[in-house]
HTML snippet that shows the backbone in 3Dmol.js (N, CA, C, O; Angstrom):
<script src="https://3Dmol.org/build/3Dmol-min.js"></script>
<div id="view" style="width:600px;height:400px;position:relative"></div>
<script>
const pdb = `
ATOM      1  N   MET A   1      81.982  78.005 120.722  1.00  0.00           N
ATOM      2  CA  MET A   1      82.569  79.014 119.886  1.00  0.00           C
ATOM      3  C   MET A   1      84.096  78.882 119.991  1.00  0.00           C
ATOM      4  O   MET A   1      84.646  78.617 121.060  1.00  0.00           O
ATOM      5  N   ASP A   2      84.741  79.072 118.875  1.00  0.00           N
ATOM      6  CA  ASP A   2      86.192  79.066 118.845  1.00  0.00           C
ATOM      7  C   ASP A   2      86.675  80.499 119.057  1.00  0.00           C
ATOM      8  O   ASP A   2      86.822  81.267 118.106  1.00  0.00           O
ATOM      9  N   TYR A   3      86.919  80.847 120.332  1.00  0.00           N
ATOM     10  CA  TYR A   3      87.280  82.218 120.706  1.00  0.00           C
ATOM     11  C   TYR A   3      88.529  82.701 120.025  1.00  0.00           C
ATOM     12  O   TYR A   3      88.622  83.869 119.647  1.00  0.00           O
ATOM     13  N   GLU A   4      89.476  81.833 119.865  1.00  0.00           N
ATOM     14  CA  GLU A   4      90.753  82.206 119.214  1.00  0.00           C
ATOM     15  C   GLU A   4      90.497  82.625 117.750  1.00  0.00           C
ATOM     16  O   GLU A   4      90.974  83.662 117.290  1.00  0.00           O
ATOM     17  N   ARG A   5      89.742  81.797 117.053  1.00  0.00           N
ATOM     18  CA  ARG A   5      89.422  82.081 115.624  1.00  0.00           C
ATOM     19  C   ARG A   5      88.605  83.362 115.500  1.00  0.00           C
ATOM     20  O   ARG A   5      88.886  84.191 114.634  1.00  0.00           O
ATOM     21  N   GLU A   6      87.595  83.533 116.357  1.00  0.00           N
ATOM     22  CA  GLU A   6      86.755  84.727 116.255  1.00  0.00           C
ATOM     23  C   GLU A   6      87.560  85.964 116.587  1.00  0.00           C
ATOM     24  O   GLU A   6      87.362  87.003 115.959  1.00  0.00           O
ATOM     25  N   SER A   7      88.457  85.890 117.546  1.00  0.00           N
ATOM     26  CA  SER A   7      89.310  87.014 117.885  1.00  0.00           C
ATOM     27  C   SER A   7      90.231  87.402 116.734  1.00  0.00           C
ATOM     28  O   SER A   7      90.431  88.584 116.452  1.00  0.00           O
ATOM     29  N   GLU A   8      90.790  86.387 116.073  1.00  0.00           N
ATOM     30  CA  GLU A   8      91.674  86.655 114.910  1.00  0.00           C
ATOM     31  C   GLU A   8      90.881  87.270 113.782  1.00  0.00           C
ATOM     32  O   GLU A   8      91.393  88.154 113.094  1.00  0.00           O
ATOM     33  N   LEU A   9      89.657  86.841 113.566  1.00  0.00           N
ATOM     34  CA  LEU A   9      88.784  87.423 112.526  1.00  0.00           C
ATOM     35  C   LEU A   9      88.553  88.906 112.821  1.00  0.00           C
ATOM     36  O   LEU A   9      88.677  89.748 111.932  1.00  0.00           O
ATOM     37  N   LEU A  10      88.220  89.215 114.062  1.00  0.00           N
ATOM     38  CA  LEU A  10      87.967  90.617 114.446  1.00  0.00           C
ATOM     39  C   LEU A  10      89.234  91.470 114.348  1.00  0.00           C
ATOM     40  O   LEU A  10      89.177  92.634 113.952  1.00  0.00           O
ATOM     41  N   LYS A  11      90.360  90.890 114.706  1.00  0.00           N
ATOM     42  CA  LYS A  11      91.631  91.634 114.558  1.00  0.00           C
ATOM     43  C   LYS A  11      91.914  91.974 113.125  1.00  0.00           C
ATOM     44  O   LYS A  11      92.321  93.092 112.808  1.00  0.00           O
ATOM     45  N   ALA A  12      91.698  91.002 112.247  1.00  0.00           N
ATOM     46  CA  ALA A  12      91.938  91.216 110.821  1.00  0.00           C
ATOM     47  C   ALA A  12      91.017  92.303 110.275  1.00  0.00           C
ATOM     48  O   ALA A  12      91.423  93.076 109.406  1.00  0.00           O
ATOM     49  N   LEU A  13      89.810  92.371 110.763  1.00  0.00           N
ATOM     50  CA  LEU A  13      88.877  93.385 110.300  1.00  0.00           C
ATOM     51  C   LEU A  13      89.048  94.711 111.026  1.00  0.00           C
ATOM     52  O   LEU A  13      88.368  95.688 110.711  1.00  0.00           O
ATOM     53  N   GLY A  14      89.947  94.746 111.989  1.00  0.00           N
ATOM     54  CA  GLY A  14      90.099  95.907 112.836  1.00  0.00           C
ATOM     55  C   GLY A  14      90.899  97.073 112.255  1.00  0.00           C
ATOM     56  O   GLY A  14      91.270  97.990 112.989  1.00  0.00           O
ATOM     57  N   HIS A  15      91.163  97.052 110.977  1.00  0.00           N
ATOM     58  CA  HIS A  15      91.898  98.138 110.325  1.00  0.00           C
ATOM     59  C   HIS A  15      90.956  98.836 109.315  1.00  0.00           C
ATOM     60  O   HIS A  15      90.248  98.160 108.568  1.00  0.00           O
ATOM     61  N   PRO A  16      90.946 100.142 109.292  1.00  0.00           N
ATOM     62  CA  PRO A  16      89.992 100.841 108.360  1.00  0.00           C
ATOM     63  C   PRO A  16      90.132 100.453 106.904  1.00  0.00           C
ATOM     64  O   PRO A  16      89.127 100.328 106.205  1.00  0.00           O
ATOM     65  N   ILE A  17      91.357 100.257 106.424  1.00  0.00           N
ATOM     66  CA  ILE A  17      91.558  99.889 105.032  1.00  0.00           C
ATOM     67  C   ILE A  17      91.031  98.509 104.782  1.00  0.00           C
ATOM     68  O   ILE A  17      90.391  98.281 103.755  1.00  0.00           O
ATOM     69  N   ARG A  18      91.271  97.562 105.685  1.00  0.00           N
ATOM     70  CA  ARG A  18      90.755  96.202 105.499  1.00  0.00           C
ATOM     71  C   ARG A  18      89.220  96.199 105.524  1.00  0.00           C
ATOM     72  O   ARG A  18      88.593  95.448 104.777  1.00  0.00           O
ATOM     73  N   LEU A  19      88.627  97.018 106.362  1.00  0.00           N
ATOM     74  CA  LEU A  19      87.150  97.097 106.376  1.00  0.00           C
ATOM     75  C   LEU A  19      86.654  97.632 105.026  1.00  0.00           C
ATOM     76  O   LEU A  19      85.646  97.146 104.514  1.00  0.00           O
ATOM     77  N   GLN A  20      87.334  98.611 104.446  1.00  0.00           N
ATOM     78  CA  GLN A  20      86.935  99.130 103.145  1.00  0.00           C
ATOM     79  C   GLN A  20      87.099  98.078 102.061  1.00  0.00           C
ATOM     80  O   GLN A  20      86.240  97.932 101.191  1.00  0.00           O
ATOM     81  N   ILE A  21      88.185  97.359 102.117  1.00  0.00           N
ATOM     82  CA  ILE A  21      88.418  96.285 101.129  1.00  0.00           C
ATOM     83  C   ILE A  21      87.317  95.253 101.229  1.00  0.00           C
ATOM     84  O   ILE A  21      86.755  94.827 100.220  1.00  0.00           O
ATOM     85  N   VAL A  22      87.012  94.850 102.460  1.00  0.00           N
ATOM     86  CA  VAL A  22      85.964  93.833 102.662  1.00  0.00           C
ATOM     87  C   VAL A  22      84.631  94.345 102.129  1.00  0.00           C
ATOM     88  O   VAL A  22      83.888  93.604 101.486  1.00  0.00           O
ATOM     89  N   GLU A  23      84.331  95.608 102.398  1.00  0.00           N
ATOM     90  CA  GLU A  23      83.077  96.194 101.906  1.00  0.00           C
ATOM     91  C   GLU A  23      83.025  96.142 100.386  1.00  0.00           C
ATOM     92  O   GLU A  23      81.978  95.827  99.819  1.00  0.00           O
ATOM     93  N   GLU A  24      84.139  96.447  99.711  1.00  0.00           N
ATOM     94  CA  GLU A  24      84.174  96.341  98.250  1.00  0.00           C
ATOM     95  C   GLU A  24      83.944  94.901  97.788  1.00  0.00           C
ATOM     96  O   GLU A  24      83.225  94.648  96.821  1.00  0.00           O
ATOM     97  N   LEU A  25      84.574  93.964  98.506  1.00  0.00           N
ATOM     98  CA  LEU A  25      84.471  92.577  98.119  1.00  0.00           C
ATOM     99  C   LEU A  25      83.083  92.002  98.386  1.00  0.00           C
ATOM    100  O   LEU A  25      82.705  90.992  97.794  1.00  0.00           O
ATOM    101  N   LEU A  26      82.335  92.634  99.264  1.00  0.00           N
ATOM    102  CA  LEU A  26      80.949  92.221  99.489  1.00  0.00           C
ATOM    103  C   LEU A  26      80.101  92.476  98.248  1.00  0.00           C
ATOM    104  O   LEU A  26      79.139  91.753  97.986  1.00  0.00           O
ATOM    105  N   LEU A  27      80.463  93.510  97.484  1.00  0.00           N
ATOM    106  CA  LEU A  27      79.720  93.852  96.285  1.00  0.00           C
ATOM    107  C   LEU A  27      80.057  92.897  95.126  1.00  0.00           C
ATOM    108  O   LEU A  27      79.182  92.476  94.370  1.00  0.00           O
ATOM    109  N   ASP A  28      81.371  92.568  95.013  1.00  0.00           N
ATOM    110  CA  ASP A  28      81.821  91.740  93.913  1.00  0.00           C
ATOM    111  C   ASP A  28      83.250  91.376  94.126  1.00  0.00           C
ATOM    112  O   ASP A  28      83.992  92.124  94.762  1.00  0.00           O
ATOM    113  N   GLU A  29      83.673  90.216  93.599  1.00  0.00           N
ATOM    114  CA  GLU A  29      85.084  89.897  93.649  1.00  0.00           C
ATOM    115  C   GLU A  29      85.827  90.867  92.733  1.00  0.00           C
ATOM    116  O   GLU A  29      85.283  91.307  91.719  1.00  0.00           O
ATOM    117  N   CYS A  30      87.043  91.194  93.080  1.00  0.00           N
ATOM    118  CA  CYS A  30      87.771  92.133  92.257  1.00  0.00           C
ATOM    119  C   CYS A  30      89.270  91.937  92.447  1.00  0.00           C
ATOM    120  O   CYS A  30      89.731  91.191  93.311  1.00  0.00           O
ATOM    121  N   ASN A  31      90.019  92.660  91.578  1.00  0.00           N
ATOM    122  CA  ASN A  31      91.465  92.565  91.641  1.00  0.00           C
ATOM    123  C   ASN A  31      92.059  93.772  92.348  1.00  0.00           C
ATOM    124  O   ASN A  31      91.349  94.709  92.713  1.00  0.00           O
ATOM    125  N   VAL A  32      93.366  93.734  92.532  1.00  0.00           N
ATOM    126  CA  VAL A  32      94.078  94.767  93.257  1.00  0.00           C
ATOM    127  C   VAL A  32      93.878  96.120  92.581  1.00  0.00           C
ATOM    128  O   VAL A  32      93.654  97.115  93.270  1.00  0.00           O
ATOM    129  N   ASN A  33      93.952  96.183  91.251  1.00  0.00           N
ATOM    130  CA  ASN A  33      93.803  97.449  90.552  1.00  0.00           C
ATOM    131  C   ASN A  33      92.447  98.107  90.833  1.00  0.00           C
ATOM    132  O   ASN A  33      92.380  99.315  91.060  1.00  0.00           O
ATOM    133  N   LYS A  34      91.393  97.334  90.819  1.00  0.00           N
ATOM    134  CA  LYS A  34      90.075  97.884  91.099  1.00  0.00           C
ATOM    135  C   LYS A  34      90.003  98.434  92.521  1.00  0.00           C
ATOM    136  O   LYS A  34      89.461  99.516  92.744  1.00  0.00           O
ATOM    137  N   ILE A  35      90.547  97.692  93.478  1.00  0.00           N
ATOM    138  CA  ILE A  35      90.549  98.144  94.864  1.00  0.00           C
ATOM    139  C   ILE A  35      91.399  99.395  95.015  1.00  0.00           C
ATOM    140  O   ILE A  35      91.008 100.332  95.711  1.00  0.00           O
ATOM    141  N   MET A  36      92.577  99.416  94.358  1.00  0.00           N
ATOM    142  CA  MET A  36      93.453 100.577  94.370  1.00  0.00           C
ATOM    143  C   MET A  36      92.744 101.830  93.899  1.00  0.00           C
ATOM    144  O   MET A  36      92.818 102.885  94.527  1.00  0.00           O
ATOM    145  N   ASN A  37      92.059 101.690  92.783  1.00  0.00           N
ATOM    146  CA  ASN A  37      91.368 102.844  92.158  1.00  0.00           C
ATOM    147  C   ASN A  37      90.166 103.271  93.014  1.00  0.00           C
ATOM    148  O   ASN A  37      89.921 104.466  93.178  1.00  0.00           O
ATOM    149  N   THR A  38      89.434 102.325  93.546  1.00  0.00           N
ATOM    150  CA  THR A  38      88.256 102.656  94.339  1.00  0.00           C
ATOM    151  C   THR A  38      88.645 103.347  95.638  1.00  0.00           C
ATOM    152  O   THR A  38      88.023 104.335  96.026  1.00  0.00           O
ATOM    153  N   LEU A  39      89.674 102.831  96.315  1.00  0.00           N
ATOM    154  CA  LEU A  39      90.055 103.388  97.609  1.00  0.00           C
ATOM    155  C   LEU A  39      91.138 104.461  97.514  1.00  0.00           C
ATOM    156  O   LEU A  39      91.470 105.115  98.502  1.00  0.00           O
ATOM    157  N   ASN A  40      91.691 104.633  96.288  1.00  0.00           N
ATOM    158  CA  ASN A  40      92.736 105.625  96.034  1.00  0.00           C
ATOM    159  C   ASN A  40      93.939 105.449  96.972  1.00  0.00           C
ATOM    160  O   ASN A  40      94.391 106.389  97.625  1.00  0.00           O
ATOM    161  N   ILE A  41      94.428 104.229  97.009  1.00  0.00           N
ATOM    162  CA  ILE A  41      95.615 103.898  97.817  1.00  0.00           C
ATOM    163  C   ILE A  41      96.602 103.099  96.944  1.00  0.00           C
ATOM    164  O   ILE A  41      96.189 102.467  95.972  1.00  0.00           O
ATOM    165  N   PRO A  42      97.879 103.123  97.281  1.00  0.00           N
ATOM    166  CA  PRO A  42      98.911 102.444  96.471  1.00  0.00           C
ATOM    167  C   PRO A  42      98.731 100.895  96.485  1.00  0.00           C
ATOM    168  O   PRO A  42      98.196 100.293  97.416  1.00  0.00           O
ATOM    169  N   GLN A  43      99.219 100.321  95.387  1.00  0.00           N
ATOM    170  CA  GLN A  43      99.143  98.870  95.204  1.00  0.00           C
ATOM    171  C   GLN A  43      99.786  98.111  96.328  1.00  0.00           C
ATOM    172  O   GLN A  43      99.262  97.083  96.757  1.00  0.00           O
ATOM    173  N   SER A  44     100.927  98.595  96.827  1.00  0.00           N
ATOM    174  CA  SER A  44     101.615  97.864  97.866  1.00  0.00           C
ATOM    175  C   SER A  44     100.781  97.786  99.151  1.00  0.00           C
ATOM    176  O   SER A  44     100.796  96.768  99.843  1.00  0.00           O
ATOM    177  N   ILE A  45     100.056  98.862  99.463  1.00  0.00           N
ATOM    178  CA  ILE A  45      99.195  98.874 100.635  1.00  0.00           C
ATOM    179  C   ILE A  45      98.026  97.899 100.467  1.00  0.00           C
ATOM    180  O   ILE A  45      97.695  97.147 101.384  1.00  0.00           O
ATOM    181  N   VAL A  46      97.407  97.925  99.282  1.00  0.00           N
ATOM    182  CA  VAL A  46      96.298  97.012  98.996  1.00  0.00           C
ATOM    183  C   VAL A  46      96.793  95.570  99.143  1.00  0.00           C
ATOM    184  O   VAL A  46      96.155  94.760  99.815  1.00  0.00           O
ATOM    185  N   SER A  47      97.908  95.256  98.526  1.00  0.00           N
ATOM    186  CA  SER A  47      98.437  93.890  98.575  1.00  0.00           C
ATOM    187  C   SER A  47      98.758  93.458  99.997  1.00  0.00           C
ATOM    188  O   SER A  47      98.496  92.317 100.378  1.00  0.00           O
ATOM    189  N   GLN A  48      99.325  94.367 100.782  1.00  0.00           N
ATOM    190  CA  GLN A  48      99.646  94.049 102.181  1.00  0.00           C
ATOM    191  C   GLN A  48      98.365  93.659 102.965  1.00  0.00           C
ATOM    192  O   GLN A  48      98.344  92.662 103.686  1.00  0.00           O
ATOM    193  N   HIS A  49      97.307  94.474 102.801  1.00  0.00           N
ATOM    194  CA  HIS A  49      96.093  94.231 103.545  1.00  0.00           C
ATOM    195  C   HIS A  49      95.355  92.981 103.017  1.00  0.00           C
ATOM    196  O   HIS A  49      94.766  92.232 103.796  1.00  0.00           O
ATOM    197  N   LEU A  50      95.394  92.765 101.702  1.00  0.00           N
ATOM    198  CA  LEU A  50      94.791  91.540 101.144  1.00  0.00           C
ATOM    199  C   LEU A  50      95.553  90.318 101.699  1.00  0.00           C
ATOM    200  O   LEU A  50      94.945  89.283 101.974  1.00  0.00           O
ATOM    201  N   GLY A  51      96.853  90.438 101.858  1.00  0.00           N
ATOM    202  CA  GLY A  51      97.638  89.343 102.423  1.00  0.00           C
ATOM    203  C   GLY A  51      97.174  88.986 103.825  1.00  0.00           C
ATOM    204  O   GLY A  51      97.076  87.805 104.159  1.00  0.00           O
ATOM    205  N   VAL A  52      96.888  89.980 104.648  1.00  0.00           N
ATOM    206  CA  VAL A  52      96.392  89.723 105.995  1.00  0.00           C
ATOM    207  C   VAL A  52      95.038  89.011 105.922  1.00  0.00           C
ATOM    208  O   VAL A  52      94.799  88.026 106.622  1.00  0.00           O
ATOM    209  N   LEU A  53      94.163  89.527 105.066  1.00  0.00           N
ATOM    210  CA  LEU A  53      92.808  88.908 104.924  1.00  0.00           C
ATOM    211  C   LEU A  53      92.902  87.472 104.393  1.00  0.00           C
ATOM    212  O   LEU A  53      92.149  86.592 104.810  1.00  0.00           O
ATOM    213  N   LYS A  54      93.806  87.264 103.500  1.00  0.00           N
ATOM    214  CA  LYS A  54      94.019  85.915 102.916  1.00  0.00           C
ATOM    215  C   LYS A  54      94.586  84.967 103.975  1.00  0.00           C
ATOM    216  O   LYS A  54      94.148  83.823 104.096  1.00  0.00           O
ATOM    217  N   ASN A  55      95.561  85.457 104.737  1.00  0.00           N
ATOM    218  CA  ASN A  55      96.183  84.665 105.776  1.00  0.00           C
ATOM    219  C   ASN A  55      95.172  84.227 106.826  1.00  0.00           C
ATOM    220  O   ASN A  55      95.296  83.136 107.383  1.00  0.00           O
ATOM    221  N   LYS A  56      94.191  85.047 107.100  1.00  0.00           N
ATOM    222  CA  LYS A  56      93.154  84.731 108.106  1.00  0.00           C
ATOM    223  C   LYS A  56      91.977  83.986 107.475  1.00  0.00           C
ATOM    224  O   LYS A  56      90.960  83.756 108.128  1.00  0.00           O
ATOM    225  N   ARG A  57      92.120  83.616 106.218  1.00  0.00           N
ATOM    226  CA  ARG A  57      91.079  82.848 105.496  1.00  0.00           C
ATOM    227  C   ARG A  57      89.750  83.612 105.406  1.00  0.00           C
ATOM    228  O   ARG A  57      88.669  83.027 105.479  1.00  0.00           O
ATOM    229  N   ILE A  58      89.864  84.894 105.251  1.00  0.00           N
ATOM    230  CA  ILE A  58      88.676  85.733 105.056  1.00  0.00           C
ATOM    231  C   ILE A  58      88.433  85.899 103.559  1.00  0.00           C
ATOM    232  O   ILE A  58      87.285  85.972 103.122  1.00  0.00           O
ATOM    233  N   VAL A  59      89.483  85.957 102.788  1.00  0.00           N
ATOM    234  CA  VAL A  59      89.383  86.003 101.319  1.00  0.00           C
ATOM    235  C   VAL A  59      90.217  84.897 100.716  1.00  0.00           C
ATOM    236  O   VAL A  59      91.123  84.360 101.355  1.00  0.00           O
ATOM    237  N   VAL A  60      89.905  84.566  99.491  1.00  0.00           N
ATOM    238  CA  VAL A  60      90.721  83.656  98.707  1.00  0.00           C
ATOM    239  C   VAL A  60      91.037  84.349  97.385  1.00  0.00           C
ATOM    240  O   VAL A  60      90.313  85.236  96.932  1.00  0.00           O
ATOM    241  N   ALA A  61      92.126  83.920  96.793  1.00  0.00           N
ATOM    242  CA  ALA A  61      92.581  84.502  95.522  1.00  0.00           C
ATOM    243  C   ALA A  61      92.521  83.434  94.456  1.00  0.00           C
ATOM    244  O   ALA A  61      92.713  82.247  94.717  1.00  0.00           O
ATOM    245  N   ARG A  62      92.248  83.892  93.236  1.00  0.00           N
ATOM    246  CA  ARG A  62      92.328  83.019  92.082  1.00  0.00           C
ATOM    247  C   ARG A  62      92.935  83.779  90.942  1.00  0.00           C
ATOM    248  O   ARG A  62      92.665  84.964  90.748  1.00  0.00           O
ATOM    249  N   LYS A  63      93.759  83.090  90.186  1.00  0.00           N
ATOM    250  CA  LYS A  63      94.484  83.683  89.074  1.00  0.00           C
ATOM    251  C   LYS A  63      93.626  83.714  87.830  1.00  0.00           C
ATOM    252  O   LYS A  63      92.922  82.752  87.522  1.00  0.00           O
ATOM    253  N   GLU A  64      93.690  84.846  87.103  1.00  0.00           N
ATOM    254  CA  GLU A  64      93.096  84.992  85.778  1.00  0.00           C
ATOM    255  C   GLU A  64      94.202  85.560  84.888  1.00  0.00           C
ATOM    256  O   GLU A  64      94.319  86.774  84.726  1.00  0.00           O
ATOM    257  N   GLY A  65      94.998  84.681  84.323  1.00  0.00           N
ATOM    258  CA  GLY A  65      96.152  85.133  83.563  1.00  0.00           C
ATOM    259  C   GLY A  65      97.138  85.785  84.518  1.00  0.00           C
ATOM    260  O   GLY A  65      97.618  85.152  85.459  1.00  0.00           O
ATOM    261  N   VAL A  66      97.439  87.068  84.267  1.00  0.00           N
ATOM    262  CA  VAL A  66      98.386  87.794  85.130  1.00  0.00           C
ATOM    263  C   VAL A  66      97.670  88.479  86.291  1.00  0.00           C
ATOM    264  O   VAL A  66      98.317  88.958  87.222  1.00  0.00           O
ATOM    265  N   ARG A  67      96.335  88.529  86.243  1.00  0.00           N
ATOM    266  CA  ARG A  67      95.549  89.171  87.308  1.00  0.00           C
ATOM    267  C   ARG A  67      95.210  88.161  88.406  1.00  0.00           C
ATOM    268  O   ARG A  67      95.067  86.965  88.154  1.00  0.00           O
ATOM    269  N   THR A  68      95.087  88.673  89.618  1.00  0.00           N
ATOM    270  CA  THR A  68      94.636  87.874  90.736  1.00  0.00           C
ATOM    271  C   THR A  68      93.340  88.475  91.228  1.00  0.00           C
ATOM    272  O   THR A  68      93.293  89.655  91.574  1.00  0.00           O
ATOM    273  N   CYS A  69      92.298  87.685  91.264  1.00  0.00           N
ATOM    274  CA  CYS A  69      90.972  88.155  91.737  1.00  0.00           C
ATOM    275  C   CYS A  69      90.745  87.640  93.151  1.00  0.00           C
ATOM    276  O   CYS A  69      91.070  86.497  93.473  1.00  0.00           O
ATOM    277  N   TYR A  70      90.198  88.481  93.965  1.00  0.00           N
ATOM    278  CA  TYR A  70      89.939  88.110  95.362  1.00  0.00           C
ATOM    279  C   TYR A  70      88.429  88.088  95.608  1.00  0.00           C
ATOM    280  O   TYR A  70      87.670  88.869  95.034  1.00  0.00           O
ATOM    281  N   ARG A  71      88.022  87.162  96.487  1.00  0.00           N
ATOM    282  CA  ARG A  71      86.613  87.108  96.890  1.00  0.00           C
ATOM    283  C   ARG A  71      86.536  86.722  98.348  1.00  0.00           C
ATOM    284  O   ARG A  71      87.429  86.068  98.886  1.00  0.00           O
ATOM    285  N   LEU A  72      85.446  87.142  98.979  1.00  0.00           N
ATOM    286  CA  LEU A  72      85.213  86.803 100.368  1.00  0.00           C
ATOM    287  C   LEU A  72      84.764  85.366 100.504  1.00  0.00           C
ATOM    288  O   LEU A  72      83.965  84.881  99.702  1.00  0.00           O
ATOM    289  N   VAL A  73      85.269  84.687 101.506  1.00  0.00           N
ATOM    290  CA  VAL A  73      84.812  83.312 101.777  1.00  0.00           C
ATOM    291  C   VAL A  73      84.304  83.149 103.212  1.00  0.00           C
ATOM    292  O   VAL A  73      83.596  82.190 103.520  1.00  0.00           O
ATOM    293  N   GLU A  74      84.669  84.083 104.079  1.00  0.00           N
ATOM    294  CA  GLU A  74      84.207  84.035 105.474  1.00  0.00           C
ATOM    295  C   GLU A  74      82.821  84.594 105.535  1.00  0.00           C
ATOM    296  O   GLU A  74      82.631  85.795 105.344  1.00  0.00           O
ATOM    297  N   LYS A  75      81.829  83.747 105.801  1.00  0.00           N
ATOM    298  CA  LYS A  75      80.419  84.117 105.791  1.00  0.00           C
ATOM    299  C   LYS A  75      80.040  85.169 106.866  1.00  0.00           C
ATOM    300  O   LYS A  75      79.121  85.963 106.664  1.00  0.00           O
ATOM    301  N   LYS A  76      80.741  85.160 107.975  1.00  0.00           N
ATOM    302  CA  LYS A  76      80.388  86.051 109.081  1.00  0.00           C
ATOM    303  C   LYS A  76      80.694  87.535 108.749  1.00  0.00           C
ATOM    304  O   LYS A  76      80.137  88.443 109.366  1.00  0.00           O
ATOM    305  N   VAL A  77      81.558  87.750 107.800  1.00  0.00           N
ATOM    306  CA  VAL A  77      82.023  89.117 107.520  1.00  0.00           C
ATOM    307  C   VAL A  77      80.848  90.029 107.086  1.00  0.00           C
ATOM    308  O   VAL A  77      80.787  91.188 107.497  1.00  0.00           O
ATOM    309  N   GLN A  78      79.956  89.529 106.291  1.00  0.00           N
ATOM    310  CA  GLN A  78      78.835  90.358 105.854  1.00  0.00           C
ATOM    311  C   GLN A  78      78.015  90.810 107.054  1.00  0.00           C
ATOM    312  O   GLN A  78      77.638  91.978 107.144  1.00  0.00           O
ATOM    313  N   SER A  79      77.738  89.896 107.974  1.00  0.00           N
ATOM    314  CA  SER A  79      76.988  90.236 109.180  1.00  0.00           C
ATOM    315  C   SER A  79      77.714  91.263 110.010  1.00  0.00           C
ATOM    316  O   SER A  79      77.099  92.196 110.527  1.00  0.00           O
ATOM    317  N   ILE A  80      79.029  91.101 110.145  1.00  0.00           N
ATOM    318  CA  ILE A  80      79.822  92.042 110.935  1.00  0.00           C
ATOM    319  C   ILE A  80      79.790  93.424 110.306  1.00  0.00           C
ATOM    320  O   ILE A  80      79.623  94.420 111.010  1.00  0.00           O
ATOM    321  N   VAL A  81      79.946  93.500 108.992  1.00  0.00           N
ATOM    322  CA  VAL A  81      79.915  94.799 108.296  1.00  0.00           C
ATOM    323  C   VAL A  81      78.525  95.435 108.445  1.00  0.00           C
ATOM    324  O   VAL A  81      78.415  96.640 108.673  1.00  0.00           O
ATOM    325  N   ASN A  82      77.478  94.635 108.319  1.00  0.00           N
ATOM    326  CA  ASN A  82      76.110  95.165 108.471  1.00  0.00           C
ATOM    327  C   ASN A  82      75.878  95.721 109.885  1.00  0.00           C
ATOM    328  O   ASN A  82      75.243  96.763 110.048  1.00  0.00           O
ATOM    329  N   ILE A  83      76.383  95.037 110.878  1.00  0.00           N
ATOM    330  CA  ILE A  83      76.263  95.526 112.255  1.00  0.00           C
ATOM    331  C   ILE A  83      77.007  96.854 112.422  1.00  0.00           C
ATOM    332  O   ILE A  83      76.504  97.779 113.061  1.00  0.00           O
ATOM    333  N   LEU A  84      78.181  96.937 111.855  1.00  0.00           N
ATOM    334  CA  LEU A  84      78.992  98.169 111.964  1.00  0.00           C
ATOM    335  C   LEU A  84      78.334  99.334 111.235  1.00  0.00           C
ATOM    336  O   LEU A  84      78.469 100.485 111.651  1.00  0.00           O
ATOM    337  N   LYS A  85      77.632  99.046 110.164  1.00  0.00           N
ATOM    338  CA  LYS A  85      76.946 100.120 109.394  1.00  0.00           C
ATOM    339  C   LYS A  85      75.751 100.648 110.186  1.00  0.00           C
ATOM    340  O   LYS A  85      75.316 101.783 109.989  1.00  0.00           O
ATOM    341  N   GLY A  86      75.222  99.805 111.092  1.00  0.00           N
ATOM    342  CA  GLY A  86      74.111 100.204 111.944  1.00  0.00           C
ATOM    343  C   GLY A  86      72.844 100.101 111.193  1.00  0.00           C
ATOM    344  O   GLY A  86      71.779 100.395 111.736  1.00  0.00           O
TER     345      GLY A  86
END
`;
const viewer = $3Dmol.createViewer("view");
viewer.addModel(pdb, "pdb");
viewer.setStyle({}, {cartoon: {color: "spectrum"}});
viewer.zoomTo();
viewer.render();
</script>
Protein backbone atom coordinates (compact mmCIF):
# COMPACT_ATOMS: atom_id res chain seq x y z
CA MET A 1 0.00 0.00 0.00
CA ASP A 2 1.18 3.50 -0.80
CA TYR A 3 0.60 5.07 2.62
CA GLU A 4 1.52 8.55 1.45
CA ARG A 5 -1.01 8.46 -1.42
CA GLU A 6 -3.76 6.96 0.75
CA SER A 7 -3.16 9.58 3.45
CA GLU A 8 -3.37 12.39 0.89
CA LEU A 9 -6.62 10.94 -0.47
CA LEU A 10 -8.15 10.86 3.02
CA LYS A 11 -6.95 14.40 3.76
CA ALA A 12 -8.57 15.66 0.57
CA LEU A 13 -11.84 13.99 1.52
CA GLY A 14 -11.55 15.25 5.10
CA HIS A 15 -13.54 18.44 4.53
CA PRO A 16 -17.37 18.45 4.70
CA ILE A 17 -17.78 20.47 1.51
CA ARG A 18 -15.43 18.21 -0.44
CA LEU A 19 -17.34 15.17 0.80
CA GLN A 20 -20.58 16.75 -0.42
CA ILE A 21 -19.03 17.56 -3.79
CA VAL A 22 -17.75 14.00 -4.14
CA GLU A 23 -21.17 12.64 -3.23
CA GLU A 24 -22.73 14.79 -5.98
CA LEU A 25 -20.12 13.62 -8.47
CA LEU A 26 -20.87 9.99 -7.60
CA LEU A 27 -24.33 10.57 -9.07
CA ASP A 28 -23.17 12.29 -12.25
CA GLU A 29 -20.44 14.50 -13.61
CA CYS A 30 -21.38 18.13 -13.30
CA ASN A 31 -20.19 21.69 -13.53
CA VAL A 32 -19.50 24.32 -10.90
CA ASN A 33 -22.93 25.95 -11.30
CA LYS A 34 -24.77 22.70 -10.61
CA ILE A 35 -22.65 22.06 -7.50
CA MET A 36 -23.12 25.68 -6.37
CA ASN A 37 -26.88 25.42 -6.65
CA THR A 38 -27.12 21.98 -5.08
CA LEU A 39 -24.93 22.82 -2.07
CA ASN A 40 -25.99 26.49 -1.90
CA ILE A 41 -22.42 27.79 -1.61
CA PRO A 42 -20.54 30.48 -3.59
CA GLN A 43 -18.71 29.71 -6.82
CA SER A 44 -15.33 30.65 -5.36
CA ILE A 45 -15.71 28.07 -2.56
CA VAL A 46 -16.77 25.34 -5.00
CA SER A 47 -13.85 26.13 -7.30
CA GLN A 48 -11.39 26.11 -4.40
CA HIS A 49 -12.52 22.67 -3.23
CA LEU A 50 -12.64 21.26 -6.76
CA GLY A 51 -9.06 22.49 -7.15
CA VAL A 52 -8.00 20.44 -4.13
CA LEU A 53 -9.79 17.35 -5.46
CA LYS A 54 -8.27 17.85 -8.92
CA ASN A 55 -4.79 18.38 -7.48
CA LYS A 56 -5.06 15.05 -5.62
CA ARG A 57 -6.23 13.33 -8.83
CA ILE A 58 -9.63 12.49 -7.36
CA VAL A 59 -11.50 14.36 -10.08
CA VAL A 60 -10.68 15.43 -13.61
CA ALA A 61 -12.06 18.35 -15.56
CA ARG A 62 -13.06 18.61 -19.18
CA LYS A 63 -14.10 21.68 -21.09
CA GLU A 64 -17.46 22.00 -22.83
CA GLY A 65 -17.25 25.39 -24.48
CA VAL A 66 -17.10 27.87 -21.60
CA ARG A 67 -18.23 25.28 -19.03
CA THR A 68 -15.94 22.92 -17.17
CA CYS A 69 -17.40 19.54 -16.21
CA TYR A 70 -15.90 17.49 -13.40
CA ARG A 71 -16.04 13.76 -12.84
CA LEU A 72 -14.62 11.35 -10.32
CA VAL A 73 -11.70 9.20 -11.41
CA GLU A 74 -10.46 7.82 -8.10
CA LYS A 75 -12.22 4.46 -7.77
CA LYS A 76 -11.75 4.19 -3.99
CA VAL A 77 -13.86 7.25 -3.31
CA GLN A 78 -17.19 5.48 -3.80
CA SER A 79 -16.19 2.79 -1.29
CA ILE A 80 -15.05 5.42 1.20
CA VAL A 81 -18.32 7.37 0.88
CA ASN A 82 -20.36 4.16 1.25
CA ILE A 83 -18.45 3.27 4.43
CA LEU A 84 -19.05 6.74 5.85
CA LYS A 85 -22.77 6.51 5.09
CA GLY A 86 -22.86 3.30 7.11
